[in-house]
TORROVEX-78706 format. One record per residue: residue in three letters; y, x, z of N, C-alpha, C in turn. Coordinates in steps of 0.2 Angstrom, whole numbers, plus 2048, in hexadecimal, padded with zeros to 3 digits. Atoms other than C-alpha are relative to their C-alpha. Layout:
<atoms>
ALAYXZYXZYXZ
...
</atoms>
This chain:
<atoms>
MET7FB800805280D8EEC68038067FE
THR7FD7F9802286D9DEBC8087FF800
ALA7F9800800299DA1EBC8027FF7F8
PRO7FE8008072A3D9DEAC8008077FD
ALA8007FA8042A2DA9E9E806804801
LYS7FA7FC7FF2ADDB8EA18048017FA
THR7FB7FF8062BCDBBE96806804803
THR7FA7FC7FE2CBDC6E968067FB800
GLU7FB8048002D6DB7E938017FD807
PRO7FF8037F92DEDAEEA37FD7FA800
THR8048068002D5D9FEA98057FA7FF
ARG7FC8058022DCD8EEA58047FE806
ARG7FC8017FA2E2D8BEB7805805801
GLN7FB7FB8002EAD9CEB78067FF7FB
PHE7FC8018052F2D98EA78057FA801
LEU7FC8067FE2F9D87EAD805802806
LYS7FC7FE7FA2FFD8FEBD8068057FE
SER7FB7FC802308D9DEB58067FD7FB
ALA7FB803804310D92EA88057FC804
ALA7FC8047FC317D86EB5805804804
THR7FC7FC7FB31DD93EC28058057FC
SER7FB7FB803325D9FEB58067FC7FE
ALA7FA803802331D91EB08057FF805
VAL7FB8007FB339D90EC17FE805805
ALA8017FB7FB33BD9EECD7FF7FC807
LEU8018047FA333D96EDD800804806
GLY8007FC7FA331DA4EE97F97FE803
ALA8068027FC323DA2EF68017F9803
LEU7FF8077FE320D90EF97FD7FF807
ASP8038027F931ED8AF0B7FD7F9800
ILE803807800312D7CF0B8017FC806
SER7FF8047FA316D77F1C8077FC7FF
ARG7FA804802327D71F157FE7F97FE
TYR80180780331ED63F0C7FA7FD803
ALA8068027FD30ED61F168027FA805
HIS7FF8057FB30DD50F1F7FC800806
ALA8037FF7F9309D4FF317FA7FB800
ALA8068048002F9D47F368017F9802
GLY7FE8077FF301D37F3C7FB7FD806
SER8038037FA2F7D2BF477F87FF7FF
GLY8078018012E6D2CF3F7FD8057FB
VAL8047FB8052D9D36F347FF7FC7FA
ILE8028038062D8D32F227FA8047FD
LYS8067FD8022C7D35F1B8008017F8
ILE8007FF8072C6D3DF097F98027FE
GLY8067FE8032B7D3FEFE8018027F9
MET7FF7FD8072B4D49EEE7FA7FD7FC
ILE8058028052ABD41EDF8018067FA
GLY7FF7FA8042A8D51ED6801806804
ALA7FF7FA7FC2A6D63EDD8018067FB
GLY7FD7FB8042AED6DECF806803803
GLY7FA7FD7FD2BDD77ED18067FB801
ARG7FB8058002C9D69ECD8007FB806
CYS8018057FB2C2D5DEDA801804807
ALA7FE7FC7FA2C2D6BEE7807802801
GLY7F87FF8002D4D6FEE38037FA802
ALA7FC8067FD2D9D5DEE67FE7FF807
ALA8018007F92D0D5DEF6804805804
LYS7FC7FB7FC2D9D6DEFC8077FD800
ASP7F98038002EAD65EF68007FA805
ALA8008067FB2E6D55F00800803807
MET8007FD7F92E2D5FF10806804801
ASP7FA7FD7FE2F1D6AF0E8067FB800
ALA7FB8058002FCD5BF0B8007FC806
ASP8018047FA2F6D52F1A7FB802805
SER8047FD7FB2EFD5AF2A7FB7FB803
GLY8048057FD2E7D4AF2F7FA7FE7FB
THR8068028042DBD49F207FA804802
ARG8067FD7FF2C9D4DF227FB7FF7FA
LEU8058008052BDD51F147F97FE803
VAL8068037FD2AED46F187FA7FF7FB
ALA8068028052A3D44F088018047FA
ALA7FF7FC8072A0D4DEF77F97FE7FC
CYS806801805294D4AEE88018047FA
ASP8007FC807290D53ED87F97FF7FD
ILE807801803281D52ECC7FC806802
HIS8047FA7FE27CD63ED3802801808
MET7FF7FF7F927AD65EE6803807802
ASP7FE7F97FF27DD78EE58088007FF
ARG7F980080128FD74EDF8037FD806
VAL7FD8047FA292D68EEE800805805
LYS8017FC7FB28CD75EFA8058067FF
GLY7FB7FB801296D83EF28077FF801
LYS7F98027FF2A6D7AEF18027FF807
LEU7FE8017F92A5D74F03800806804
GLU8007FA7FD2A1D85F098078047FF
ALA7F97FD8022B1D8CF008057FC804
LEU7FA8047FD2BCD7EF077FF801807
LYS8017FF7F92B5D80F18803807803
LYS7FD7FA7FF2BBD92F188087FF800
GLN7F88018012CDD8CF138027FB805
LYS7FE8067FB2CED7CF1E7FB7FE805
SER8068017FB2C1D7EF2C8017FA804
GLU7FF8067FB2C9D70F378007FA7FC
GLN7FF8078032CAD63F297FA7FF7FB
VAL8068018042B9D65F207FA7FE805
GLU8058027FB2ACD5AF297FB7FC7FC
VAL80580380429FD56F1C7F9801803
LYS8078007FD28ED52F247FB8017FA
ASP8057FF80627ED56F197FF7F97FE
SER80180780227CD43F198057FD7FB
ASN7FB80280528CD41F0F8018057FB
CYS8007FC806288D4EF027FB7FC7FB
PHE804804804281D44EF38008047F9
GLU8027FD806279D4AEE37FE7FA7FA
GLY802805805277D41ED28067FC7FE
LEU7FA805803281D34EC88027FA804
ASP7FF8067FB280D27ED6803803806
GLY7FD7FD7FA287D33EE38077FD802
TYR7F98027FF299D2CEE18007FA805
LYS8008067FC293D1CEEA800802807
GLY8007FD7F9290D26EFA806802802
VAL7FA7FD7FF2A0D2FEF98057FA801
ILE7FB8067FF2AAD1EEF77FF7FD806
GLU8028047F92A1D16F06803804806
ALA7FE7FC7FA2A6D25F11807801801
SER7F97FD8002B8D28F0C8057FA800
ASP7FA8048002C9D20F0E8048017F9
VAL7FD7FD8062D0D2AEFF7FB8037FC
VAL8067FD8052C4D2EEF08048057FB
LEU7FE7FB8052C8D3EEE67FB8007FA
ILE8048008062C1D3CED48028057FB
ALA7FE7FA8042C0D4CECA7F98027FD
ASN8067FE8032AFD4CEC18007FF7F9
ALA8008018072AAD49EAF8047FA7FE
ALA7FB8058012B8D3FEA87FD7F97FD
LYS8038078022ACD32EA08007FB806
PHE8028047FA2A9D2CEB28077FE804
HIS7FA8017FC2BBD2CEB88027F8801
PRO7FE8077FF2BFD19EB47FB7FC804
LEU8058047FC2AED13EBB801802807
HIS7FF7FE7F92B0D1DECB8067FD803
ALA7FA8027FE2C2D18ECD7FF7F8802
MET8018087FF2BED05ECB7FB7FF806
ALA8058017FB2AFD07ED7804801807
ALA7FD7FE7FA2BAD0FEE48057FA802
ILE7FB8057FF2C8D02EE27FD7F9802
GLN8048067FE2BCCF4EE37FE800807
ALA8027FF7F92B6CFBEF4806801804
GLY7FA8007FC2C8CFBEFA802807802
LYS7FE7F97FF2CBD0EEF98058027FC
HIS7FB7FD8042DAD18EF37FD8057FC
VAL8037FC8052D7D23EE58058057FD
PHE7FD7FB8052DCD34EDD7FC8017FB
VAL8057FF8052D5D35ECC8038057FB
GLU7FE7FB8042D7D44EC18007FD7F9
LYS8008028072DBD43EAE7FA8037FD
PRO7FD8068032D6D3DEA27FD7FA803
HIS8028067FC2D5D2BEA87FC7FC7FB
GLY8048038052C8D27E9B8008057FA
ILE8017FB8062C1D30E8B8007FC7FA
ASP8018048062C0D21E808047F9802
PRO7FD8077FF2C8D0FE7E7FD7FC806
TYR8038037FB2BBD08E89801802807
GLY7FE7FE7FA2BED13E978077FF802
VAL7F98007FF2D1D13E968027F9803
LYS7FF8077FE2D1D00E977FD7FE807
LEU8028017FA2C6D00EA6804803806
MET7FB7FD7FB2D2D0CEAF8067FC801
ALA7FA8047FF2E0D01EAB7FF7FA804
LYS8028067FC2D7CF2EB37FF803807
ALA8017FE7F92D3CFDEC2807801803
CYS7F97FF7FE2E6D01EC48037FA802
GLU7FD8077FF2EACEFEC37FD7FD806
LEU8038027FA2DDCEBED0803803806
ALA7FD7FC7FB2E4CF8EDB8077FD802
LYS7FA8037FF2F5CF0EDA7FF7FA804
GLN8018077FD2EECDFEDF7FD801808
LYS8037FF7FA2E5CE7EEE804805804
ASN7FB7FB7FD2F4CF3EF37FC806802
LEU8037FA8002EAD02EF08038057FC
SER7FD7FB8042F0D13EEA7FC8037FB
VAL8047FC8052EBD1BEDA8058057FD
LEU7FC7FB8022F2D2CED77FC8047FA
SER8027FD8062F0D34EC6800808800
GLY8007F98012EBD46EC28058037FB
LEU7FB7FE8052F9D46EB5806802805
HIS7FC7FD7FA303D51EC28078017FD
SER7FA7FF802312D54EB78067FC803
ARG7FB8057FE31BD45EBD802801808
TYR7FE7FE7F931BD4DECF803807800
HIS7FC7FA800324D5DEC98077FF801
LEU7F98027FE335D5CED18058037FA
GLY7FC7FE80533CD67EC38007FC7FA
TYR801805806335D5CEB58047FA801
GLN7FD8067FF33BD4DEBE8088007FF
GLU7F97FF80134DD53EBE8028017F9
THR7FF7FF80734CD59EAC7FF7FA7FC
ILE801806803345D49EA68067FB801
LYS7FA8047FE353D40EAF8068017FC
ARG7FA7FE804360D4AEA67FF7FE7F8
ILE802803807357D46E958027F97FF
HIS7FF807800358D34E998077FE801
ASP7F980180036AD36E9D8048027FA
GLY7FD7FE80636ED3DE8C8018077FF
ALA7FF7F980036ED50E8F7FF8037F9
ILE8027FE807366D53E7E8017FB7FB
GLY7FF80580536CD44E757F97FB7FF
ASP80680480235FD39E6C7FA8057FF
ILE8067FC80234DD40E6C7FE7FF7F9
VAL802800807349D45E5A7F98027FF
ALA8077FE801338D4EE5C7FE803806
ILE8037FD7FA32CD55E697FB8057FD
GLU8067FC801321D64E687FC801806
GLU8057FF7FA312D65E747FB8057FE
ASN8057FB800307D74E767FC801806
PHE8057FE7FB2F7D77E807FB8057FD
LEU8047FB8042F0D87E787FD805805
ARG8037FC7FB2E4D91E837F98027FF
GLN8077FE8012D2D98E857FC7F9802
PRO8058067FE2C3D8CE888007FF807
TYR8028027F92BFD83E987FA805801
GLY8067FC7FE2B2D8DEA27FA7FD7FD
VAL8068018032A1D8DE9A7FA801805
TYR8058007FB292D89EA57F97FF7FC
ARG806800804282D8EE9C7FA7FD803
ARG8068037FD271D85E9E7FC804805
GLN8047FC7FB267D8AEAD7F87FE7FF
GLN807801800254D8CEAE7FE7FA804
GLY8028067FC24CD7CEB38047FA7FF
TRP7FC80680125AD71EAE7FE7FC7FA
THR801804806257D62EA28068017FC
GLU7FB800805262D60E938067FC803
LEU7FB8047FD26CD53E9C804804805
GLN7FD7FC7FB26FD5EEAB8048057FD
SER7FC7FA803275D6CEA08077FD7FD
GLN7F9803803282D61E978047FD806
LEU7FC8027FB288D59EA7803806804
GLY7FD7FA7FC28AD6AEAF8058047FB
ASN7FB7FD805294D70E9F8047FA7FD
GLN7FD80780329DD5FE9D8068017FC
TYR7FA7FF8042AED66E967FE8017F9
HIS8017FE8072A5D6BE867FB7FA7FD
PHE80380580429DD5AE828047FA800
VAL7FC8058012A6D4CE7B7FF7FA804
TRP8028067FD29CD3EE83802800807
LEU7FE7FF7F92A1D45E94807801801
SER7FA7FE7FF2B2D4CE928067FD7FB
GLY7FB8038052BAD44E838048057FB
ASP7FD7FA8032BFD55E7C807801802
ASP7FA7FD7FD2D0D5EE7D8067FC800
VAL7FA8048002DDD51E788017FC806
PRO7FF8047FA2DAD45E867FE804806
GLN8027FB7FA2D3D53E91806804802
SER7FA7FB7FF2E2D5FE908077FE7FE
LEU7FA8018032EFD5AE848037F9803
VAL7FD8067FD2F1D4AE8E806801805
HIS7FB7FE7FC2FCD53E9A8078007FC
ASN7FA7FF804308D57E8C8027F97FD
MET7FF807802307D45E858037FC805
ASP7FD8047FA30BD3EE96807802801
ARG7F97FE7FF31BD49E978047FD7FA
ALA7FC802806320D44E858017F8801
SER7FF8077FF31DD31E8A8067FF805
TRP7FB8017FA328D34E9A8078017FD
ALA7F97FE803336D3CE908027FA7FB
LEU7FE806805335D2DE838007F9804
LYS8008067FC336D21E927FB7FB7FF
GLY806805801325D1AE8F7FF7FD7F9
GLU801802807327D17E7C7F98027FE
LEU8077FE802315D16E758008017F8
PRO8017FF807310D1DE647FE7FB7FC
VAL80280580530ED12E557F98027FD
LYS8067FD803301D1DE4D800807801
CYS8007F88002FBD2FE4C7FB8027FA
HIS8057FD8042F1D3AE407FF807803
GLY8027FA7FD2E7D49E467FC8047FC
ILE8047FB8032DFD59E407FC804805
GLY8047FC7FB2D1D62E497F98027FE
GLY8067FE8022C1D6BE487FE806805
ARG8037FA7FD2B7D7BE4D8028067FC
ALA7FE7FA8032BDD8CE497FC806802
SER8037FA7FD2B4D98E557FB7FF805
SER8048027FA2ABD8FE637F97FD7FE
PHE806803803299D8DE5B7FA801804
ASN8067FF7FC28DD93E697FE7F9803
GLU8038067FC282D86E728047FE806
GLU7FD8027FA28CD87E828077FC7FE
TYR7FA80380129CD80E797FE7F97FE
GLY801807801293D6FE768027FE7F9
ASP7FE80380629AD64E698077FE800
VAL7F88018012ADD64E6C8038047FB
PHE7FC7FC8052BAD6AE60803806804
ASP7FD7FB7FD2C3D7AE648088007FE
HIS7F98018012D4D75E5C8027F97FD
HIS7FE8068022DED66E598088007FF
SER7F98018012EFD61E528017F87FF
VAL7FE8078002F6D4FE548077FF7FF
ILE7F9802801306D48E4D8007F8802
TYR7FF8077FE30CD38E568067FD7FD
HIS7FA803803318D2CE4E8027FA805
TYR7FD8057FC324D21E588047FB7FC
ALA7FC80580332DD11E53808803800
SER7F97FD80033ED1AE588018057FB
GLY7FF7FB80533BD27E4B7FE807802
VAL8027F97FE335D35E567F98017FE
ARG8077FE801326D3FE527FF805805
CYS8027FB7FC31CD49E5E7FB8047FD
TYR8057FB803313D58E587FC803806
ALA8047FE7FA305D5CE647FA8047FE
PHE8057FB8012F9D6BE647FC802806
CYS8047FC7FB2EAD71E6E7FB8047FD
ARG8057FB8032DED7FE6C7FC803806
THR8047FD7FB2D0D86E767FC8067FD
GLU8037FA8042CCD97E6E801806804
ILE7FF7FA7FD2CADA8E758038057FB
GLY7FD7FB8042D5DB6E6F8067FE7FC
CYS7FA8038042E3DABE688067FF804
TYR7F98017FD2F5DA8E6B8007FA805
ASN7FF8057FB2F8D9DE7B8077FE801
GLU7F98037FE306D91E7F7FF7FA803
TYR8008067FD308D83E8B8077FE801
SER7F9802800318D7AE888027F97FE
SER7FD806802322D6AE858078017FE
ILE7F97FF803331D6CE7A8037F97FD
ILE7FD80680333CD5DE778078017FD
LEU7FA7FF804349D5DE698047FA800
GLY7FC806800358D52E6A8068017FB
SER7FA800805368D4EE5F805805803
LYS7FB7FC7FE372D58E6B7FE807804
GLY8027FA7FC367D66E727F8800800
ARG8077FF800355D6BE767FE801808
CYS8027FF7FA34BD6AE867F9804800
ASP8077FD7FE33DD76E8C7FE7FE806
LEU8018047FA336D6AE987FC805806
MET8047FD7FC32AD76EA0804806803
ARG7FB7FB7FD338D83EA38067FD803
CYS7FB8047FC343D75EAA8078027FD
SER7FA7FE803351D7AE9E8027FC7FA
ILE7FD80480635DD72E918058047FD
GLN7FB7FD804367D7AE848037FC7FA
GLY7FC803805374D74E788077FE802
GLU7FA8027FE383D6AE7B801800808
THR8017FF7F937DD6AE8D7FB806801
ASN8047FA7FF376D7BE947FF7FF808
TRP8018027F936DD78EA57F9803801
LYS8067FE7FE35ED7FEAE7FF7FE807
TYR8028027F9355D78EBE800806804
GLN8007FB7FB358D83ECD7FD7FE806
GLY8038037FA350D78EDA7F9802802
ASP8077FE7FE340D79EE47FB7FC7FB
ALA805803804330D74EDB7F9802802
PRO8077FF7FD320D73EE57FB7FF7FA
GLU806800805310D75EDB7FE7F8800
PRO80180780130ED63ED47F97FE802
HIS8068027FE2FBD63ED78007FE807
PHE7FF8017F92FFD64EE98057FB802
TYR7FA8047FE30FD5BEEA7FE7F87FF
GLU802807801307D4BEE37FC7FD806
HIS8048027FB2FBD4BEF18057FF807
VAL7FB8017FB30AD4DEFD8027F9800
LYS7FD807801311D3DEF67FB7FA801
LEU8058057FF301D34EF67FF7FE808
PHE8028017F92FDD37F098067FE804
GLU7FA8027FD30FD35F0E8017F87FF
ALA80080880130ED23F067FB7FD804
LEU8058047FD2FED1FF0E801800808
ARG7FD8007F9305D24F1F8057FB802
LYS7FB8057FF313D18F1D7FE7F97FE
GLY803807803308D0AF168037FE7FA
GLU7FE80180730FD0CF057FB8017FB
VAL804800806307D0CEF48028057FB
VAL7FE7FC806307D19EE67FB7FE7FB
ASN805802805300D12ED68038037F9
CYS7FE7FC806302D1DEC67FD7FC7F9
GLY8038048052FAD0FEBB8047FF7FA
ASP7FC801805309D0CEB18018057FB
TYR8007FB805308D1CEA87F98037FE
MET8067FC8012F7D23EAA7FB7FE7FB
ALA8048028052EDD18E9F8038017F9
ASN7FD7FF8062FAD18E918008077FD
SER8007F98022FBD2BE917F98027FE
THR8077FF8012E8D2CE917FE7FD7F9
MET8018038072E7D20E828038047FA
ILE7FD7FC8062F3D2AE787FC8067FF
GLY8047FA8022E8D39E7A7F97FE7FD
VAL8068028032D8D2FE768017FE7F8
MET7FF8028082E0D28E658018077FC
GLY7FF7FA8032E5D3AE617F98047FF
GLN8077FD8012D3D40E647FC7FD7FB
ILE8048038052CBD33E5A8038017F9
SER7FD7FF8072D7D36E4B7FE8077FE
CYS8037F98022D2D49E4C7F97FF7FE
TYR8078008012C0D44E4C7FE7FD7F9
THR8018048062C1D37E3E8048037FA
GLY7FB7FE8062CFD3FE338047FA7FE
LYS7FD8068022D6D2EE338077FF804
GLU7FB8027FC2E7D27E387FE7FB805
VAL8018057FB2E6D1DE488067FD803
THR7FA8037FD2F2D10E4E7FF7FE807
TRP8018027F92F6D0BE607FD7F9800
ASP8038078002F1CF9E5C7F98017FF
GLN8077FF8012E1CFFE557FC803806
ILE8037FD7FA2DCD0AE647FF7FB805
ASN8008047FA2E1CFDE707FB7F97FF
LYS8058068022D6CEFE677F9802801
SER8077FE8012C7CFAE677FD801807
ASP8037FF7F92BACFAE757FB8067FF
PHE8047FB8012B2D0AE6E7FF804806
HIS8017FC7FB2A9D15E7A7FB8067FD
TYR8057FB80229FD26E787FA7FE804
PRO8078027FC28DD21E7C7FE806804
VAL8038077FD286D1FE898067FE804
LYS7FB8027FB292D14E937FF803807
PRO8017FC7F9295D1CEA47FC7FC805
GLU8048037FB28DD0EEAE7F98007FE
ASP80780080227DD10EA47FD807800
CYS8037FA80027BD22EA67FC801806
ARG8057FF7FB26CD28EB07FE807800
MET8027F9800265D39EB57FA8017FC
ASP806800804255D35EAC8017FE7F9
MET7FF80280725DD30E9B8008067FC
GLU7FF7FB80525DD3AE8B8088007FF
PRO7F97FF80126FD41E888017FD7F8
PRO7FF803807277D39E788018057FB
VAL8007FB805279D4AE707FB805801
LYS8057FB7FF26CD57E6D8018067FB
LEU8007FA80426BD69E667FD7FE7F9
GLY803801807268D69E537FB8067FF
PRO8057FB80225BD74E4A804807800
ASP7FC7F9801269D82E48802802807
GLY7FE7FE7F926BD83E5B8077FE802
ARG7FA8037FF27BD7AE5B8007F9801
TYR7FF807800281D69E608047FE7FA
PRO7FC803805287D5EE528077FE802
VAL7F98027FF29AD5BE518027FB7FB
TYR7FD8058042A4D4DE4A8038037FA
VAL7FD7FE8062AAD4FE388057FC7FD
PRO7FB8048022BBD49E337FF7FE7F9
GLY8018038072BBD3EE237F97FD800
VAL8078038002A8D3AE277FF7FC806
THR8018037FA2A8D35E398047F9801
LYS7FD8067FF2ACD23E3D7FF7FD807
LEU8008027F92B0D1DE4F8027FA802
ILE7FD8077FE2BBD0EE508027FD7F9
</atoms>
């Protein structure tokens, strides 16, 4: 596996980290203040996916609870599994206990990880998140699942069913929509709900950055292996950037609006600069305007282009002031800025999960994770088709990007292929019909 293409721009992870930490002066974070003691027994964790995000979740889980043991991992490429385990072993030598027999390769590897684990960490191609979450919950396992929680109506509905089943079985489902676990955001949202900026009038959401890491095809790979290895750049695997990235922003907007759902949206999107083969068939810019029954409009923007202006922000405008949520500040009739502690939320959500498991309690994020994801999906489909999409319309649809996740096989032909011009075909607004 080759490294992502080099660029002078900051990486996405660096961009997110700098955007979050610049808002509140945290100083040096002492993880031991939050890490949960091992308790009375070992909790076995397993990784479905061996990319940077799943490895990061495993590290967060092991930091959060010293009684956790990483016991299994899978990926479509075994070299990724071995590479990530080697790196994690250097960081958490006493907690990484993955035998060769618990290293799995291919699209069915998730089954072995589920069988070996108590808590399953899912952070692979987003297409498979609902399928793998449902399989883990059916097997009686707790789940951390990265966003997005589905890339199409078919997948989001399956994730919602998985969360409901988890409630029935008293199992935890932790969402990768980590903003809800940022202590500064929590206090800021509480003040908004208490009227600090009056009635919300409009929201501006920005996720403007460079592209996800690009993994170019390797000698000997099939077309399917190449696309799976470069999954962020293929719609049928990632769902593109509105549900993949802007979903964080829309989750914060929904949180501020007390869960109010949009009535409809209209979107604009396309490709401006990312034309090479390695960029697959995704768009590189999107704009979506969401309409709410309360009269609020949310103006949401995402872009993945090199050499352009970057911004990661959630700006909430009210009748009595404005809130810069990611800076945890309010201005207007009330002037306030959060000054408290704010542990990194990717880590802190695992603290709360394992703390709950040790107490015999349940964490279930299902009340918001499916809705926030569906908001992203409706915006993406509006951008692809050029049509207005309503909430009722998207929720009545069972549309899926082919192939269904449960029907994917390593020997199948991928649903998209290079055209004669050496590029993958992209959706055409005004021509494309999806729902």
